[in-house]
N, C-alpha and C positions, 0 to 999 in steps of 0.2 A: 503493499500499500504506500501511496506517496505520502511523504512526511508534511502534510498540511500544517499541522499544528506548530512543527519546528519552523516552517516557512513564515508563518504569521509571526511567531517569536522574533525571527531575524528581522523582519520588516519593521515591527515595533521598536526592537532594540536600537536600530539605526535611524529611525524616523527623523531625529533631529541631530544625527552626525553631520559633520562638516561636509558640504558639497565636494564632489570629486571631479577633477578635470577628465577630459577623454582619455588621457593614457595614465591616470593615476591608479594605484593599486588598493583594492578593497582588501582589508584584513579582518578576518572573523575566527572565533574559536568555536569548537563543537566537541561534544562527548559522544563516544561510541556506544550505543545502547544495544540491549540484546536483540531487537528486531533488526539491527544492522549486520548481524553475524551470519555466516554460512556454517555448513555442518563441520567444518575445521575450526570453528570458533575464533575465527578472524573476520575483519571487515570484508563482506561480499563484494566482488568485483563490479557487479551490477549496481549494488547500493552506493558504491563510491561514485558512480557517475551521477546517481539521484542526489547525493550529498552535494556534489559540485553545484547543483542548481542553487543551494543555499549561499553560494558565494556570487553567482551570476546575477541572480534577481535583484539582491539589495545593492550590487554594484550598479545595475541598470537605474534603480531609483535614486541613489546618490548622485549619479552622473546627470540626473534630469531626462534620462533617456526614456523612462516609462511615461513621463508627461508628453513628450514629442511624439512617442508612438501612439498614444491615445488621440492627440489632436489630429495626427495625419491618418488615423485609422490603420496603421502598420502593425504587424505582428511579427514575431521572430520565431524562427524554426532551426532546430540543429540540422546541419546538412552534411556533418561528418566529424569525426574525432579519432586521435590516437592517443593512447594512454600507456604510460610506463608505470608498472608497479615495482617498487624496489624494496619496500619493507613491510612486514606483517603489522597490521594494526588490530589490537585485541580489545576485548571488552572493557569498557570505562576508560579507555585511553582518551586523552585530551588532545586534539589535534588543531592546529592553526592552519587556516586555509588563506591563501593568497590568490587573488583574482584580478586580471587586468586585460585591457584590450591591446593588442599588438599593432593592428593596422587592418587594411582591406585591400581587396582587388576589385575587378569590375563586377563581381557577383556577391562576394561573401566578405563578411567580418571574420577576423581570427583573434581568438583570446586564448590566454593560457592561465591555467590554474594549478596550483600545487598544494599538497597536504604536508604538514610538517609535524613531527613529534620532537620537540625541542629543536636541535640544530640538524636533526636527521629528516631529509626529505622522503616521505614514505611513497608519494605517487605524483606524477605530474601529467597534465593533459593539455593537448592542443585541440581546441574546439573551433569548428568552422560553423558559422551560423549565417542564415539568409534572413534578410528583411523581407516581408510579404506584405502585399497590399490586402487589407481585410474588407475594403469598402465594396458595396454592391456594384456590379458592372465592370469592375477592374480587378484583375487578378495577375498574379505573377510576382517576380522578384523584383524588389525595389533596389536601384543601384546604391550601394553603401556610400557613395559619394553625395547622396542627397541627404543622408544622415549628417555627414560632416558639415555640409552647407547649414543645415538646421541648427547646428551647434555654432555656427559662426566661424568655422574652420575652413581652410582651403579644401577643395574636394580631392586632392591628391593625398594618398596615404604616405606616411614615412615608409621608407624601404622596409619590406618584411625581411626578418632575419633570414639567412641562407637556409638554415634548417627548416624553416616554415615554408619557404618557397619550394624547397626540394620535395617536401611532403605533398604540397598542392600540385606540383607538376607530376609527381609519381602517381598520385591519385587520379588525375585527369587521364592517365593512360589506362585505367582499370575499365574493363568492359562493363557496360550496363545496357540492358539487364545481364546479370551474371551469365556466363556460358557454362552451364552445368551439364 
């Protein structure tokens, strides 16, 4: 089940937090509960992806992104990700999550998120998201440059780090639909 109560808690917790700029990092802390565990008594890999929502949605709120999305009738959808898991996370561990926007290309926004236990990074995710038009009569992907303009920023993204661009280029070669 989706952690709605935890999401509401995060949004309330950060409702009066200082606003963030487009490329600032949102930092939050989270506790690992029994429903987050898999049969091996560690944080479930799928639940990790769900918990990363607890960083992205408050980031969007603190940046003013949710307000812009509402005004323009945009939505956001995950269009791909790659995740590295490096350390086991156990019951009642306290983790610190860091979330930030890296940049964009013609179609997608790229964000990175990481979970930390002390000085140890337990996982790191690159996520690609698409802005989508929600209004009647108009559908499809909204160019991320329109978001930058709505923020009063230039439409050009800062250069994506080489590892992000390499992942995007590699994923673009992947056949769709899959050739099974």
